[in-house]
C-alpha positions, 0 to 999 in steps of 0.5 A: 191676206192675198195668196201671193203675199203668203208666198212672198212671206215664206220666201223671205223668211227662208232668205232671212234664215239663210243669213242667220236670223231666225224669223219665228218672233216676227209676225207676218205683217212685219215681214210684209212691210219690208216686202212692200218697201222692196217691191215685194222681192223676197231677197232684197227684203230679206237683206233690208230686214237683216240690216235693220235687225242688226242696227235695231240690236246695236242702237236700241239694245234695250228695245226702246230708248228711255227718256233719260237718254234724250233729255235735252231733245225732250226739254225743248218740247218740240214734239207733240203725240195726239190721238188717232187720225179720223181716217185710218186710225193713224197716231199723229205726231206734231213737230214744231220746228220753231222750237228746234235748234241744231244740235251738237249731239248728233247721237242724242238727236238720232236717238230721239228720233228713234224714241219719238218713232217708236213712241208713236207707233207704240200709242196705237198698241192696246195692252197685250195686243200684238198688232196696232196700227202699222203707220203713223202721220207726221205733221211738220209745222214750219210756222214762225221758224227763223234761220236759226231753226233750219236744220236740214241735216235733222230732217234728212236723218229723220226720213232716212231712219224712216226709209232704212229702219222703219219700212212702211210705217209712215202713212202720211207727212203733212207740211205746214206754213213753209216760208219762201226761204225754206223752199230751197232747203226743202228741195235739198232734202228731197233729193235724199228721199225715195219716190215712195216717201215723197208721194206720202208728203203733202205740202199744205199751200192753200185752203183747200189742202188745208180743209182736206188736212183737217178732214183727214186728221179729224177735229177731235184729234187735231189741236185748236191751233190747226183747226181742230178741238184738241189740246196739244199734248207733249211727247213726254206727257204721253204714257204708252202702256205697251212695249214699243213694238219691234215686231 
């Protein structure tokens, strides 16, 4: 680790502890994620960390969201968790939006976002391992969606959770098969996204971008319908042996 990172981490730990939160249970890579998200400014990163800790304690008191609390969302079988990408060894989450319908239960939707992200991140950890892969790749598949599947609030909530509570967890987000009527929806959603998030989003719109997408993920991990060799695996059918990481 670079010396400047070590100094910034030490400064941030002091700032967090001044705000009443012990940091000894959190490793340096975790602290560094918050620093990177706040341009390596220890004071700003400390405030973000404290807000995250308070949110996590209140919203995820068990340390994870159990399947039983998101049964309706899981029942739609709209999210899939594949293996690790060829480049970077990032867990791959695929969201089939044509299976999504706007939920009246917004609390369950928010819990489902946390459940999905936690499980995706945890899938890269081996039993007893303190550090897995810090980042995930998300594919948002818009193929065959209709107006009844369009849910800007769900998209905004998901990205805002990533930005506020999962700093530096997103490696890349690919958006596939965007129909013409969704372009204006996406422009609205993009207004809520930070520049750093937008830079990680790739709208795949031509053959060159599609081939780059396949190469990045790798045929062994990418399901057949996207140009790979793997089978789709629903989120609830994946067994994660490690505890979803909060450190």
